[in-house]
Every structure is written in structure tokens, then in C-alpha cells.
C-alpha positions as CSV (number, residue, x, y, z in Angstrom):
1,X,1.0,57.5,15.7
2,X,-1.8,55.2,14.9
3,X,-0.1,54.1,11.7
4,X,3.0,53.1,13.6
5,X,1.0,51.0,16.0
6,X,-0.8,49.3,13.1
7,X,2.5,48.7,11.4
8,X,4.0,47.2,14.5
9,X,1.0,45.0,15.1
10,X,1.0,43.9,11.5
11,X,4.7,43.0,11.7
12,X,4.2,41.1,14.9
13,X,1.4,39.1,13.3
14,X,3.6,38.4,10.3
15,X,6.4,37.3,12.5
16,X,4.1,34.8,14.2
17,X,2.9,33.7,10.8
18,X,6.6,33.2,9.7
19,X,7.3,31.2,12.8
20,X,4.3,28.9,12.1
21,X,5.4,28.5,8.6
22,X,8.9,27.5,9.8
23,X,7.5,25.0,12.2
24,X,5.3,23.5,9.4
25,X,8.3,23.4,7.0
26,X,10.4,21.6,9.7
27,X,7.5,19.1,10.3
28,X,6.9,18.5,6.6
29,X,10.7,18.1,6.0
30,X,10.8,15.4,8.7
31,X,7.7,13.6,7.3
32,X,9.2,13.8,3.8
33,X,12.5,12.2,5.0
34,X,10.5,9.5,6.8
35,X,8.5,8.8,3.6
36,X,11.6,8.7,1.5
37,X,13.1,6.1,3.9
38,X,9.9,4.0,3.7
39,X,10.1,4.1,-0.1
40,X,13.8,3.1,-0.1
41,X,13.0,0.3,2.4
42,X,10.0,-0.9,0.2
43,X,12.2,-0.8,-2.9
44,X,14.9,-2.9,-1.2
45,X,12.3,-5.4,0.0
46,X,10.8,-5.6,-3.5
47,X,14.2,-6.3,-5.0
48,X,14.9,-9.0,-2.3
49,X,11.5,-10.7,-2.7
50,X,10.8,-10.2,-6.4
51,X,14.1,-9.3,-8.1
52,X,13.0,-5.8,-9.1
53,X,11.6,-2.6,-7.8
54,X,10.2,-1.5,-11.2
55,X,6.6,-0.7,-10.6
56,X,5.5,-1.9,-14.0
57,X,7.3,-5.2,-13.7
58,X,5.9,-5.7,-10.2
59,X,2.4,-5.1,-11.6
60,X,3.0,-7.7,-14.3
61,X,4.3,-10.2,-11.7
62,X,1.3,-9.5,-9.5
63,X,-1.1,-10.1,-12.4
64,X,0.7,-13.3,-13.3
65,X,0.6,-14.6,-9.8
66,X,-3.0,-13.7,-9.4
67,X,-3.9,-15.7,-12.6
68,X,-1.9,-18.6,-11.3
69,X,-3.6,-18.5,-8.0
70,X,-7.0,-18.4,-9.7
71,X,-6.0,-21.5,-11.7
72,X,-5.0,-23.4,-8.5
73,X,-8.3,-22.5,-6.8
74,X,-10.2,-23.7,-9.9
75,X,-8.2,-27.0,-9.9
76,X,-9.0,-27.4,-6.2
77,X,-12.7,-26.9,-6.8
78,X,-12.6,-29.5,-9.6
79,X,-10.9,-32.0,-7.2
80,X,-13.5,-31.3,-4.6
81,X,-16.3,-31.7,-7.2
82,X,-14.8,-35.1,-8.2
83,X,-14.5,-36.3,-4.6
84,X,-18.0,-35.2,-3.9
85,X,-19.3,-37.1,-6.9
86,X,-17.4,-40.3,-6.0
87,X,-18.7,-40.1,-2.4
88,X,-22.2,-39.7,-3.7
89,X,-21.7,-42.8,-5.9
90,X,-20.5,-44.8,-2.9
91,X,-23.4,-43.6,-0.8
92,X,-25.9,-44.7,-3.5
93,X,-24.2,-48.1,-3.7
94,X,-24.4,-48.6,0.0
95,X,-28.0,-47.5,0.2
96,X,-29.2,-49.8,-2.6
């Protein structure tokens, strides 16, 4: 009799476990669907914005734009350095 009660209790526990696994599977499947949609949206946006959704090409494009941005920043610094030097010259001339 005791073995039957143990078997019934074990089956009940396993049914609860199965139910929890089904719930998890349903939740994960929903999350996976949402993530796939996000990926598809991101790929479409990349094609619209950059002409490609190829990750390697996007990395190259990013590196190229980062280099170009660094050059623009350096050019700006040089212009400011030049302006500062000219202003300092004018100040010296005025204070002579």
C-alpha cells in the first residue's frame, strides 16, 4: 500500500514538474519569437540606413566612420589652436 501511495505522490510531483516545464517552454517560445522579430527589424533598419545587414560589412563601416570622425575632431582642434594663437597675437599687439 505504501508503495502505491509513494508512486501516486511521485506521479503527482512529476505532473507538476511537467506543467512547469510546459509553462517555461511557452514563455521561452514567446521570448524567442520577440527576439527574432527584433533581429528582423534591426536587419531591415541596417539595410535602410547602411545598405547592408552583413555584420562584417557593418563593422568595417563603423570603423571607417570612427576613423573619419577622429580626423574631423583633430581638424577642429587644429582650427581652434590656430584661432587661439591668432587671438594671443592680437592681444600681445594691443597690450604693447
